[in-house]
C-alpha positions in Angstrom: -40.5 -31.1 2.6 -44.0 -31.4 1.1 -46.4 -34.4 1.3 -46.1 -36.2 -2.0 -43.6 -33.8 -3.5 -39.8 -33.6 -3.4 -38.2 -30.5 -4.8 -34.8 -30.7 -6.5 -32.0 -29.4 -4.4 -31.1 -26.7 -6.9 -34.7 -25.4 -7.0 -35.0 -25.5 -3.2 -31.8 -23.6 -2.7 -33.0 -20.9 -5.0 -36.4 -20.7 -3.4 -34.9 -20.5 0.1 -33.5 -17.0 -0.9 -37.2 -15.9 -1.0 -38.1 -17.4 2.4 -38.1 -14.0 4.2 -41.0 -12.9 2.0 -43.5 -15.4 3.5 -44.7 -16.9 6.7 -43.8 -20.5 7.4 -47.0 -22.0 6.1 -47.1 -19.6 3.2 -43.6 -20.6 2.1 -44.6 -24.2 2.0 -47.6 -23.4 -0.2 -45.4 -21.1 -2.4 -42.9 -23.9 -3.0 -45.7 -26.3 -4.0 -47.2 -23.8 -6.4 -43.9 -23.1 -8.0 -43.3 -26.8 -8.6 -46.8 -27.1 -10.0 -46.3 -24.2 -12.3 -43.1 -25.7 -13.6 -44.6 -29.1 -14.1 -47.9 -27.9 -15.6 -47.7 -27.7 -19.4 -51.3 -26.7 -20.1 -53.8 -24.6 -18.1 -51.5 -22.8 -15.7 -54.3 -21.5 -13.5 -54.4 -21.4 -9.7 -56.2 -24.7 -9.6 -54.1 -26.1 -12.4 -50.9 -25.8 -10.4 -52.0 -28.5 -8.0 -52.1 -31.3 -10.6 -48.7 -30.0 -11.9 -47.2 -30.7 -8.5 -49.3 -33.9 -7.9 -51.0 -32.2 -5.0 -54.6 -32.3 -6.2 -55.3 -35.2 -3.8 -53.2 -33.9 -0.9 -54.2 -30.2 -0.7 -57.7 -28.7 -1.0 -58.1 -26.3 -3.8 -58.9 -23.5 -1.5 -55.4 -23.6 -0.1 -54.0 -22.3 -3.4 -56.7 -19.7 -3.7 -56.2 -18.6 -0.1 -52.5 -18.0 -0.8 -53.2 -15.5 -3.5 -56.3 -13.9 -1.8 -55.5 -13.6 1.9 -52.1 -15.0 2.7 -49.5 -12.6 4.3 -47.0 -11.7 1.6 -46.4 -8.6 -0.6 -45.9 -8.8 -4.3 -43.4 -5.9 -4.6 -41.3 -7.4 -1.8 -41.2 -10.7 -3.6 -40.5 -9.1 -6.9 -37.5 -7.2 -5.6 -36.2 -10.3 -4.0 -36.4 -12.1 -7.3 -34.7 -9.1 -8.9 -31.8 -9.4 -6.4 -31.4 -13.1 -7.5 -31.4 -12.2 -11.2 -28.8 -9.5 -10.8 -26.6 -11.7 -8.5 -26.7 -14.8 -10.7 -27.1 -13.5 -14.2 -25.4 -10.1 -14.5 -21.7 -9.1 -14.1 -20.8 -7.3 -10.9 -21.6 -3.6 -11.2 -23.2 -3.9 -14.6 -26.0 -1.6 -15.6 -29.6 -2.9 -15.5 -31.5 -3.0 -18.8 -35.2 -3.1 -18.2 -38.1 -3.7 -20.6 -41.5 -2.4 -19.7 -44.7 -3.5 -21.3 -48.3 -4.6 -20.5 -50.2 -7.7 -21.3 -54.0 -8.4 -21.2 -55.1 -11.7 -19.7 -58.5 -12.5 -21.1 -61.2 -13.0 -18.5 -64.9 -13.3 -18.4 -67.6 -12.5 -15.8 -69.0 -9.4 -14.3 -67.3 -9.7 -10.9 -63.7 -10.0 -12.1 -61.8 -7.2 -10.3 -60.1 -4.8 -12.6 -61.3 -6.3 -15.8 -62.5 -4.3 -18.8 -62.3 -3.8 -22.5 -58.7 -2.9 -23.3 -56.2 -2.8 -26.2 -54.7 -6.2 -26.7 -52.0 -6.5 -29.4 -52.3 -10.4 -29.4 -56.0 -10.3 -29.8 -57.3 -12.1 -33.0 -60.0 -9.4 -33.4 -59.5 -6.7 -36.0 -60.0 -3.9 -33.4 -57.4 -5.5 -31.1 -59.7 -5.3 -28.1 -60.1 -8.0 -25.4 -62.0 -8.1 -22.1 -59.7 -9.0 -19.2 -57.0 -7.8 -16.8 -54.1 -5.7 -17.8 -50.8 -6.0 -16.0 -47.9 -3.6 -16.4 -44.6 -5.6 -16.1 -41.0 -4.7 -15.7 -38.5 -7.4 -16.9 -34.7 -7.4 -16.5 -32.9 -8.3 -19.8 -30.3 -11.1 -19.4 -28.2 -13.3 -21.7 -28.4 -17.1 -21.2 -25.7 -19.4 -22.5 -28.3 -21.6 -24.4 -30.0 -18.7 -26.1 -28.7 -16.7 -29.1 -30.6 -13.5 -28.0 -31.5 -11.8 -24.8 -34.6 -12.6 -22.9 -36.6 -10.6 -20.3 -37.1 -12.1 -16.8 -40.2 -10.4 -15.3 -39.6 -9.2 -11.7 -42.3 -6.6 -11.0 -45.9 -6.3 -12.1 -49.0 -4.3 -11.1 -52.6 -4.4 -12.2 -53.7 -1.5 -14.4 -57.3 -0.5 -13.9 -58.9 0.7 -17.2 -60.9 3.9 -17.4 -60.2 7.5 -16.4 -60.1 8.1 -12.7 -59.8 4.4 -11.8 -56.1 4.6 -10.8 -52.7 5.6 -12.1 -52.1 5.3 -15.9 -49.7 2.9 -17.5 -46.8 5.4 -17.5 -47.3 6.2 -13.9 -47.5 2.5 -12.9 -44.3 1.7 -15.0 -42.5 4.7 -13.4 -43.3 3.4 -9.9 -42.0 0.0 -10.7 -38.7 1.3 -12.2 -38.3 3.7 -9.2 -38.4 0.6 -6.9 -35.7 -1.1 -9.0 -33.5 2.0 -9.0 -33.8 2.3 -5.2 -33.0 -1.4 -4.8 -29.8 -1.1 -6.9 -28.5 2.4 -6.0 -25.0 1.9 -7.5 -26.2 0.9 -11.0 -27.6 2.7 -14.0 -31.1 1.5 -15.0 -31.8 1.8 -18.8 -35.5 1.4 -19.5 -37.1 0.6 -22.9 -40.8 0.9 -23.2 -43.6 1.2 -25.7 -45.4 4.2 -27.2 -47.9 4.4 -24.2 -45.2 5.0 -21.6 -44.4 8.7 -21.7 -45.7 11.6 -19.7 -45.2 13.8 -16.7 -44.6 10.8 -14.4 -41.1 10.4 -15.9 -40.0 13.8 -14.5 -39.5 12.4 -11.0 -37.4 9.4 -11.9 -34.1 9.0 -10.0 -31.0 10.4 -11.6 -29.6 7.0 -12.5 -32.5 6.1 -14.8 -32.7 6.5 -18.6 -36.0 6.0 -20.4 -36.4 5.2 -24.1 -39.8 5.0 -25.7 -41.6 6.1 -28.9 -43.4 9.4 -28.8 -45.8 11.0 -31.3 -44.1 12.8 -34.2 -45.7 16.1 -33.4 -44.8 15.9 -29.6 -43.1 19.0 -28.2 -40.3 18.2 -25.8 -39.1 20.3 -22.9 -36.1 20.0 -20.6 -36.6 19.3 -16.9 -37.6 22.1 -14.7 -34.7 24.2 -13.4 -34.1 24.3 -9.6 -35.9 26.9 -7.6 -34.3 30.3 -7.4 -35.8 31.4 -4.0 -37.5 34.4 -5.6 -41.1 35.3 -5.3 -43.6 33.9 -7.8 -44.5 30.5 -9.1 -41.5 28.3 -9.8 -41.1 27.0 -13.4 -42.6 23.6 -14.2 -40.8 23.2 -17.5 -37.3 23.8 -18.8 -36.2 25.0 -22.2 -37.9 23.9 -25.3 -35.6 21.8 -27.6 -38.5 21.6 -30.1 -40.4 18.7 -31.8 -38.8 15.4 -32.7 -38.2 16.6 -36.3 -36.3 19.7 -35.0 -34.1 17.6 -32.7 -33.5 15.0 -35.5 -32.4 17.8 -37.9 -29.7 19.0 -35.5 -28.6 15.6 -34.2 -25.5 13.6 -35.3 -26.5 10.1 -36.6 -24.6 6.9 -36.7 -25.4 3.8 -38.9 -26.3 0.8 -36.8 -27.0 -2.7 -38.0 -30.0 -4.3 -36.2 -30.4 -8.1 -36.7 -33.9 -9.3 -37.5 -35.6 -12.1 -35.8 -34.5 -15.4 -37.4 -36.2 -18.8 -37.2 -33.3 -20.3 -35.3 -33.6 -17.6 -32.6 -37.0 -18.9 -31.6 -35.7 -22.4 -30.8 
C-alpha cells in the first residue's frame, strides 16, 4: 500500500472504516502517520511520525505538515467515525455511553503558535501550576479491555480552547458541544458524562434529553431547575426553574447510600 511500509491486515481493516473521512491521497498519508505514531516510542511530533513509519527517506516532511494544515478532512467527522468504531467493537449492543471530559495543556514555545497562552496545567512541575501552550478539551468514551483491571478512556473528540475572555467559547461550552455531537450520533443511547470542576454553567441547559452530566460545583453554588415551557402569555418567559437551594440544602434532604470506591493500586498501572 505504501512505499517502504506494510500495514498489518488487522490495522488496515480498522483504518478502512475511516476511509470516507479523507480523499484518496489524504487516506494514504493518514495510514502512514498512524503507523508512524504507533511505531514511535519517543518524540511523537508531526515530523517524528515519519521515522516511526520508516518514511523519513521516502516522504518529504512537508507532506505530513500539509496533512494537518491544509488537507481536506474534518476533525469532528473523523472523531465521530472513531466513536462509531469504539461503540461497535467495545461496548455491548444498546449499552449506555459513559464519557469522561477533561482538558490537557501541551507545552509550546514561540510567539506565533496559534491559540497558545499561559494556562492552568495540573501536570506542570511549577508551584503555580501554569504552563504556556495549547489547551485541548477532550471527550473520551470509557471502555473495559480484557487485559486491564480498570476502565480506560479512549479519546474520540477534541477541540482547541482559546485562553482569555472573548477569544472563543469557554471550556464548559466546548465540552457541551462535543457531548451534543455524541448524543446526536447515538440517538438510542443514554450518554453519562463525568467532568471536572471547570465544566458547569449555562451551556448545560441545552443538552439533549438523553444526557446526564456529573461534575464538581462550588459549595456555595445555588442550583435551579430547568426553565419551564413557555405558557404563551404576555411577558418575558422564565429563564430559570424552581430553586432547590445550595449543595448543603440538597444534601441535607437527600437519601445517602454507602459505596466502596477502590483506590488506585500499583498493579492497576501495569
